[in-house]
LUMGUTI-860142 format. One record per residue: residue number from 0; residue in three letters; x, y, z of N, C-alpha, C, O in turn. Coordinates in pm, whole numbers. Last residue first. Layout:
<marros>
resi=NUM; resn=ala; nX=X; nY=Y; nZ=Z; caX=X; caY=Y; caZ=Z; cX=X; cY=Y; cZ=Z; oX=X; oY=Y; oZ=Z;
...
</marros>
This chain:
<marros>
resi=53; resn=gln; nX=6036; nY=3259; nZ=6994; caX=5929; caY=3199; caZ=6917; cX=5977; cY=3147; cZ=6784; oX=5898; oY=3093; oZ=6707;
resi=52; resn=thr; nX=6254; nY=3386; nZ=7105; caX=6219; caY=3254; caZ=7158; cX=6112; cY=3186; cZ=7076; oX=6096; oY=3065; oZ=7087;
resi=51; resn=glu; nX=6261; nY=3631; nZ=6975; caX=6373; caY=3539; caZ=6954; cX=6336; cY=3398; cZ=7001; oX=6383; oY=3300; oZ=6943;
resi=50; resn=ser; nX=6035; nY=3763; nZ=7066; caX=6038; caY=3724; caZ=6925; cX=6153; cY=3628; cZ=6897; oX=6144; oY=3550; oZ=6802;
resi=49; resn=lys; nX=6103; nY=3807; nZ=7336; caX=5988; caY=3724; caZ=7302; cX=5996; cY=3675; cZ=7159; oX=5968; oY=3559; oZ=7131;
resi=48; resn=glu; nX=6320; nY=3980; nZ=7311; caX=6340; caY=3850; caZ=7375; cX=6225; cY=3755; cZ=7340; oX=6247; oY=3636; oZ=7318;
resi=47; resn=asn; nX=6195; nY=4201; nZ=7194; caX=6297; caY=4128; caZ=7117; cX=6322; cY=3990; cZ=7178; oX=6344; oY=3893; oZ=7105;
resi=46; resn=his; nX=6033; nY=4285; nZ=7405; caX=5970; caY=4240; caZ=7280; cX=6068; cY=4159; cZ=7196; oX=6030; oY=4059; oZ=7135;
resi=45; resn=his; nX=6229; nY=4363; nZ=7586; caX=6137; caY=4256; caZ=7623; cX=6070; cY=4198; cZ=7498; oX=6051; oY=4077; oZ=7488;
resi=44; resn=asp; nX=6343; nY=4575; nZ=7444; caX=6424; caY=4458; caZ=7477; cX=6335; cY=4339; cZ=7511; oX=6363; oY=4226; oZ=7469;
resi=43; resn=val; nX=6122; nY=4750; nZ=7437; caX=6178; caY=4698; caZ=7311; cX=6262; cY=4574; cZ=7338; oX=6252; oY=4477; oZ=7263;
resi=42; resn=val; nX=6091; nY=4800; nZ=7712; caX=5982; caY=4741; caZ=7636; cX=6033; cY=4680; cZ=7506; oX=5992; oY=4571; oZ=7469;
resi=41; resn=thr; nX=6337; nY=4917; nZ=7778; caX=6298; caY=4791; caZ=7842; cX=6185; cY=4723; cZ=7764; oX=6184; oY=4600; oZ=7751;
resi=40; resn=lys; nX=6329; nY=5148; nZ=7615; caX=6436; caY=5048; caZ=7598; cX=6397; cY=4915; cZ=7660; oX=6422; oY=4810; oZ=7600;
resi=39; resn=val; nX=6110; nY=5284; nZ=7721; caX=6104; caY=5236; caZ=7583; cX=6210; cY=5129; cZ=7560; oX=6183; oY=5030; oZ=7493;
resi=38; resn=tyr; nX=6213; nY=5340; nZ=7980; caX=6092; caY=5260; caZ=7963; cX=6084; cY=5202; cZ=7822; oX=6056; oY=5083; oZ=7806;
resi=37; resn=ile; nX=6433; nY=5503; nZ=7920; caX=6454; caY=5376; caZ=7992; cX=6334; cY=5285; cZ=7971; oX=6351; oY=5165; oZ=7948;
resi=36; resn=lys; nX=6301; nY=5718; nZ=7796; caX=6400; caY=5640; caZ=7721; cX=6425; cY=5505; cZ=7787; oX=6436; oY=5403; oZ=7718;
resi=35; resn=thr; nX=6145; nY=5810; nZ=8012; caX=6080; caY=5760; caZ=7891; cX=6175; cY=5674; cZ=7809; oX=6136; oY=5569; oZ=7758;
resi=34; resn=ala; nX=6343; nY=5896; nZ=8188; caX=6253; caY=5788; caZ=8229; cX=6183; cY=5727; cZ=8108; oX=6164; oY=5606; oZ=8102;
resi=33; resn=ile; nX=6454; nY=6104; nZ=8034; caX=6537; caY=5989; caZ=8073; cX=6448; cY=5871; cZ=8111; oX=6475; oY=5758; oZ=8070;
resi=32; resn=val; nX=6234; nY=6277; nZ=8018; caX=6294; caY=6222; caZ=7896; cX=6377; cY=6099; cZ=7928; oX=6370; oY=5999; oZ=7855;
resi=31; resn=gly; nX=6194; nY=6337; nZ=8291; caX=6090; caY=6269; caZ=8215; cX=6144; cY=6207; cZ=8087; oX=6104; oY=6097; oZ=8051;
resi=30; resn=leu; nX=6432; nY=6473; nZ=8346; caX=6403; caY=6348; caZ=8416; cX=6294; cY=6269; cZ=8344; oX=6302; oY=6146; oZ=8337;
resi=29; resn=ile; nX=6393; nY=6697; nZ=8183; caX=6506; caY=6606; caZ=8157; cX=6482; cY=6472; cZ=8224; oX=6510; oY=6368; oZ=8164;
resi=28; resn=val; nX=6169; nY=6807; nZ=8311; caX=6160; caY=6766; caZ=8171; cX=6272; cY=6667; cZ=8138; oX=6248; oY=6565; oZ=8073;
resi=27; resn=ser; nX=6274; nY=6863; nZ=8564; caX=6164; caY=6767; caZ=8554; cX=6147; cY=6720; cZ=8409; oX=6112; oY=6604; oZ=8386;
resi=26; resn=phe; nX=6471; nY=7052; nZ=8499; caX=6510; caY=6924; caZ=8560; cX=6399; cY=6821; cZ=8546; oX=6426; oY=6704; oZ=8519;
resi=25; resn=ile; nX=6310; nY=7261; nZ=8407; caX=6403; caY=7196; caZ=8315; cX=6445; cY=7060; cZ=8368; oX=6452; oY=6963; oZ=8292;
resi=24; resn=met; nX=6173; nY=7320; nZ=8649; caX=6100; caY=7281; caZ=8530; cX=6191; cY=7207; cZ=8431; oX=6153; oY=7103; oZ=8378;
resi=23; resn=ile; nX=6384; nY=7391; nZ=8816; caX=6300; caY=7277; caZ=8852; cX=6223; cY=7228; cZ=8731; oX=6209; oY=7107; oZ=8711;
resi=22; resn=leu; nX=6472; nY=7619; nZ=8677; caX=6563; caY=7505; caZ=8695; cX=6484; cY=7379; cZ=8731; oX=6516; oY=7271; oZ=8681;
resi=21; resn=pro; nX=6254; nY=7793; nZ=8698; caX=6291; caY=7738; caZ=8567; cX=6384; cY=7618; cZ=8578; oX=6376; oY=7525; oZ=8498;
resi=20; resn=val; nX=6265; nY=7824; nZ=8992; caX=6148; caY=7770; caZ=8922; cX=6184; cY=7717; cZ=8783; oX=6147; oY=7604; oZ=8752;
resi=19; resn=leu; nX=6495; nY=7953; nZ=9076; caX=6481; caY=7811; caZ=9103; cX=6366; cY=7748; cZ=9025; oX=6372; oY=7629; oZ=8994;
resi=18; resn=met; nX=6476; nY=8223; nZ=9030; caX=6568; caY=8146; caZ=8946; cX=6551; cY=7995; cZ=8964; oX=6589; oY=7918; oZ=8876;
resi=17; resn=val; nX=6298; nY=8303; nZ=9231; caX=6258; caY=8314; caZ=9091; cX=6349; cY=8230; cZ=9001; oX=6300; oY=8172; oZ=8904;
resi=16; resn=pro; nX=6254; nY=8085; nZ=9513; caX=6326; caY=8192; caZ=9444; cX=6296; cY=8188; cZ=9294; oX=6272; oY=8081; oZ=9238;
resi=15; resn=leu; nX=5926; nY=8008; nZ=9633; caX=6050; caY=7965; caZ=9570; cX=6121; cY=8086; cZ=9510; oX=6056; oY=8178; oZ=9461;
resi=14; resn=arg; nX=5800; nY=8123; nZ=9948; caX=5796; caY=8122; caZ=9803; cX=5930; cY=8073; cZ=9750; oX=6035; oY=8093; oZ=9812;
resi=13; resn=asn; nX=5740; nY=8151; nZ=10223; caX=5788; caY=8024; caZ=10170; cX=5775; cY=8015; cZ=10017; oX=5742; oY=7909; oZ=9964;
resi=12; resn=lys; nX=5475; nY=8394; nZ=10201; caX=5583; caY=8328; caZ=10273; cX=5617; cY=8197; cZ=10204; oX=5534; oY=8138; oZ=10136;
resi=11; resn=thr; nX=5273; nY=8463; nZ=10035; caX=5376; caY=8564; caZ=10056; cX=5496; cY=8504; cZ=10130; oX=5606; oY=8557; oZ=10121;
resi=10; resn=his; nX=5030; nY=8357; nZ=9816; caX=5140; caY=8316; caZ=9902; cX=5242; cY=8427; cZ=9914; oX=5291; oY=8479; oZ=9813;
resi=9; resn=gly; nX=4719; nY=8540; nZ=9830; caX=4825; caY=8464; caZ=9765; cX=4935; cY=8431; cZ=9863; oX=4932; oY=8473; oZ=9979;
resi=8; resn=phe; nX=4567; nY=8868; nZ=9827; caX=4574; caY=8729; caZ=9866; cX=4686; cY=8661; cZ=9789; oX=4742; oY=8717; oZ=9695;
resi=7; resn=lys; nX=4515; nY=9121; nZ=9741; caX=4569; caY=9108; caZ=9876; cX=4577; cY=8963; cZ=9921; oX=4591; oY=8936; oZ=10041;
resi=6; resn=pro; nX=4578; nY=9281; nZ=9426; caX=4519; caY=9172; caZ=9506; cX=4590; cY=9159; cZ=9640; oX=4711; oY=9182; oZ=9651;
resi=5; resn=asp; nX=4540; nY=9537; nZ=9261; caX=4622; caY=9519; caZ=9381; cX=4563; cY=9407; cZ=9467; oX=4503; oY=9435; oZ=9570;
resi=4; resn=asp; nX=4373; nY=9516; nZ=9039; caX=4502; caY=9583; caZ=9025; cX=4594; cY=9557; cZ=9142; oX=4716; oY=9553; oZ=9124;
resi=3; resn=ile; nX=4149; nY=9390; nZ=9143; caX=4224; caY=9325; caZ=9036; cX=4363; cY=9386; cZ=9024; oX=4461; oY=9314; oZ=9003;
resi=2; resn=phe; nX=4059; nY=9575; nZ=9337; caX=4091; caY=9438; caZ=9376; cX=4178; cY=9368; cZ=9270; oX=4270; oY=9296; oZ=9305;
resi=1; resn=asp; nX=4002; nY=9803; nZ=9195; caX=4116; caY=9806; caZ=9287; cX=4158; cY=9665; cZ=9325; oX=4277; oY=9637; oZ=9343;
resi=0; resn=met; nX=3776; nY=9794; nZ=9050; caX=3896; caY=9749; caZ=8983; cX=4017; cY=9750; cZ=9076; oX=4124; oY=9701; oZ=9039;
</marros>
């Protein structure tokens, strides 16, 4: 059980600061929401243009 309690592997150098990880996660979620809204808006606009011409 010593191996499980005190592992000797993993990243020890070039680790992200602890406060930076949640900020990156929140930023990626916000970026995904913005990208989704832009995509939905373009699809709806494109559909409206098609229905107006028919």
